[in-house]
C-alpha positions as CSV (number, residue, x, y, z in Angstrom):
1,X,-15.5,-6.9,-0.6
2,X,-14.0,-4.7,-3.4
3,X,-10.7,-3.8,-2.0
4,X,-9.4,-0.4,-3.2
5,X,-12.7,0.3,-4.9
6,X,-14.4,3.3,-3.4
7,X,-17.9,4.5,-4.1
8,X,-16.9,7.6,-6.0
9,X,-13.4,9.1,-6.1
10,X,-12.8,8.1,-2.5
11,X,-14.5,6.8,0.6
12,X,-14.6,10.2,2.2
13,X,-15.7,12.2,-0.9
14,X,-19.4,12.0,-0.2
15,X,-19.1,12.3,3.6
16,X,-19.2,15.6,5.5
17,X,-15.8,16.5,6.9
18,X,-17.2,16.5,10.5
19,X,-18.0,12.8,10.1
20,X,-14.6,11.8,8.8
21,X,-12.6,9.4,11.0
22,X,-9.0,10.2,11.9
23,X,-7.7,8.1,9.0
24,X,-9.9,9.9,6.5
25,X,-8.8,13.3,7.8
26,X,-5.2,12.5,7.1
27,X,-6.1,10.9,3.7
28,X,-8.1,13.9,2.7
29,X,-5.4,16.4,3.7
30,X,-2.8,14.5,1.6
31,X,-5.1,13.9,-1.4
32,X,-5.3,10.2,-0.6
33,X,-1.5,9.5,-0.6
34,X,-1.0,9.1,3.2
35,X,-3.0,6.1,4.3
36,X,-2.4,2.9,6.2
37,X,-3.1,0.9,3.0
38,X,-0.5,2.8,1.0
39,X,2.0,2.4,3.8
40,X,1.6,-1.3,3.7
41,X,1.9,-1.3,-0.1
42,X,5.2,0.5,0.2
43,X,6.4,-2.0,2.9
44,X,5.5,-4.8,0.6
45,X,7.5,-3.3,-2.3
46,X,10.6,-2.8,-0.1
47,X,10.3,-6.5,1.1
48,X,10.2,-7.7,-2.5
49,X,13.2,-5.6,-3.4
50,X,15.0,-7.1,-0.3
51,X,14.0,-10.6,-1.5
52,X,15.4,-10.0,-5.0
53,X,18.7,-8.9,-3.4
54,X,18.7,-12.0,-1.3
55,X,18.2,-14.3,-4.3
56,X,21.0,-12.5,-6.3
57,X,23.3,-13.3,-3.3
58,X,22.0,-16.9,-3.4
59,X,20.3,-16.6,0.0
60,X,17.3,-18.4,-1.5
61,X,15.6,-19.2,1.8
62,X,15.6,-15.6,2.8
63,X,14.4,-14.6,-0.7
64,X,11.5,-17.0,-0.4
65,X,10.5,-15.7,3.1
66,X,10.8,-12.0,2.0
67,X,8.8,-12.6,-1.2
68,X,6.1,-14.4,0.7
69,X,5.7,-11.6,3.3
70,X,5.9,-9.0,0.6
71,X,3.1,-10.5,-1.3
72,X,1.1,-10.9,1.9
73,X,1.2,-7.1,2.1
74,X,-0.7,-7.0,-1.2
75,X,-3.7,-8.6,0.6
76,X,-3.3,-6.6,3.8
77,X,-3.2,-3.2,2.1
78,X,-6.7,-3.5,0.6
79,X,-8.0,-4.9,3.9
80,X,-6.5,-1.9,5.8
81,X,-8.0,0.5,3.3
82,X,-11.4,-1.2,3.8
83,X,-11.2,-1.1,7.6
84,X,-10.1,2.5,7.8
85,X,-12.5,3.6,5.1
86,X,-9.7,5.2,3.0
87,X,-10.2,3.5,-0.4
88,X,-9.6,5.9,-3.3
89,X,-8.6,6.1,-6.9
90,X,-5.1,7.1,-5.6
91,X,-4.9,4.0,-3.4
92,X,-5.9,1.8,-6.4
93,X,-3.3,3.5,-8.6
94,X,-0.6,3.0,-5.9
95,X,-1.5,-0.6,-5.5
96,X,-1.4,-1.4,-9.2
97,X,1.8,0.5,-9.7
98,X,3.5,-1.3,-6.9
99,X,2.3,-4.7,-8.3
100,X,3.8,-3.8,-11.7
101,X,7.1,-2.7,-10.2
102,X,7.4,-5.8,-8.1
103,X,6.6,-8.1,-11.0
104,X,9.0,-6.3,-13.3
105,X,11.8,-6.5,-10.8
106,X,11.3,-10.2,-10.0
107,X,10.9,-11.2,-13.6
108,X,14.2,-9.6,-14.5
109,X,16.2,-10.7,-11.4
110,X,15.1,-14.4,-11.1
111,X,15.9,-15.4,-14.7
112,X,19.3,-13.7,-14.4
113,X,19.8,-15.8,-11.2
114,X,18.7,-18.9,-13.2
115,X,15.9,-19.5,-10.8
116,X,13.0,-18.9,-13.3
117,X,13.2,-19.9,-17.0
118,X,13.6,-16.9,-19.4
119,X,10.5,-18.0,-21.4
120,X,8.3,-17.7,-18.3
121,X,9.6,-14.1,-17.6
122,X,9.2,-13.1,-21.3
123,X,5.6,-14.5,-21.6
124,X,4.5,-12.8,-18.4
125,X,6.2,-9.5,-19.1
126,X,4.7,-9.4,-22.6
127,X,1.2,-10.0,-21.4
128,X,1.5,-7.6,-18.5
129,X,3.0,-4.9,-20.8
130,X,0.0,-5.3,-23.1
131,X,-2.4,-4.9,-20.2
132,X,-0.6,-1.8,-19.0
133,X,-0.7,-0.3,-22.5
134,X,-4.5,-0.9,-22.8
135,X,-5.0,0.5,-19.3
136,X,-3.2,3.7,-20.2
137,X,-5.3,4.0,-23.3
138,X,-8.5,3.6,-21.2
139,X,-7.2,6.2,-18.7
140,X,-6.7,8.7,-21.5
141,X,-10.5,8.7,-21.8
142,X,-10.6,9.9,-18.1
143,X,-12.3,6.6,-17.2
144,X,-11.2,5.0,-13.9
145,X,-9.9,1.5,-14.3
146,X,-9.5,-1.1,-11.6
147,X,-7.7,-4.4,-11.6
148,X,-10.0,-7.1,-13.0
149,X,-10.7,-10.0,-10.7
150,X,-9.2,-12.5,-13.2
151,X,-6.2,-10.3,-13.4
152,X,-5.7,-10.3,-9.6
153,X,-6.1,-14.1,-9.5
154,X,-3.7,-14.3,-12.5
155,X,-1.1,-12.2,-10.6
156,X,-1.6,-14.4,-7.5
157,X,-1.0,-17.5,-9.6
158,X,2.0,-15.9,-11.1
159,X,3.5,-15.2,-7.7
160,X,2.7,-18.7,-6.4
161,X,4.5,-20.1,-9.5
162,X,7.5,-17.9,-8.9
163,X,7.6,-18.9,-5.2
164,X,7.5,-22.5,-6.3
165,X,10.5,-22.0,-8.6
166,X,12.4,-20.4,-5.7
167,X,11.4,-23.3,-3.5
168,X,12.7,-25.7,-6.1
169,X,16.2,-24.3,-5.8
170,X,16.2,-25.2,-2.1
171,X,15.6,-28.9,-2.7
172,X,17.5,-31.5,-4.7
173,X,16.1,-34.6,-6.5
174,X,12.4,-35.4,-6.6
175,X,11.2,-32.6,-4.2
176,X,12.9,-30.0,-6.3
177,X,11.4,-31.4,-9.5
178,X,8.0,-31.4,-8.0
179,X,8.3,-27.8,-7.0
180,X,9.4,-26.9,-10.6
181,X,6.4,-28.9,-12.0
182,X,4.1,-27.0,-9.6
183,X,5.6,-23.7,-10.7
184,X,5.1,-24.6,-14.3
185,X,1.4,-25.5,-13.8
186,X,0.8,-22.3,-11.8
187,X,2.4,-20.2,-14.5
188,X,0.2,-21.7,-17.2
189,X,-2.9,-21.0,-15.0
190,X,-1.6,-17.4,-14.5
191,X,-1.1,-16.8,-18.2
192,X,-4.7,-18.0,-18.9
193,X,-6.2,-15.8,-16.3
194,X,-4.1,-12.8,-17.2
195,X,-5.0,-13.4,-20.9
196,X,-8.7,-13.3,-20.0
197,X,-8.1,-10.0,-18.0
198,X,-6.4,-8.6,-21.0
199,X,-9.4,-9.4,-23.2
200,X,-11.7,-7.6,-20.7
201,X,-9.5,-4.4,-20.8
202,X,-9.4,-4.6,-24.6
203,X,-13.2,-4.8,-24.7
204,X,-13.5,-1.8,-22.4
205,X,-11.2,0.2,-24.6
206,X,-13.0,-0.8,-27.8
207,X,-16.3,0.1,-26.2
208,X,-15.0,3.6,-25.4
209,X,-13.7,4.0,-29.0
210,X,-17.2,3.2,-30.4
211,X,-19.0,5.7,-28.2
């Protein structure tokens, strides 16, 4: 199931208006912005912001809970778009933008709160910035770009690593050390997957340049 990936510009683009479901009617009237999927994406973003505030205030348990639920929304938004048949380029853009904002916020706040090492934040931000730059260059050719599967898995591993680091703060001794080790391993996996995704985007851009 290719979440957020429509056949064409949107799920309703090639369907006669009389056959649109209620969700597609609203989506079409708002150019794809008002959908259940986008609403869930926004809720997820707000939960991540709330989680960051909790961590700053040293409410680490609440931060962990809010981060986890917020990231769960990233799975639910695509599922909702699939079920309601409202996938579109707009939905894909909203999803990617929210992902980037959430990642940027957390990777600035958590190192400041000494929860995540600065080198982790810098490495991830540098790689994600490169991917964003290449994506923008591809979009300048008016070619739609969707998150690579390796990139999605890389982001999932990144968040799993971040959650592990937050979990490490909640425990002393061996349990805390194990959580930090798990976080480190997951970050290494995340950087590898995201690096591969970056290579895919780069190849796509080079391919457009040679046409």
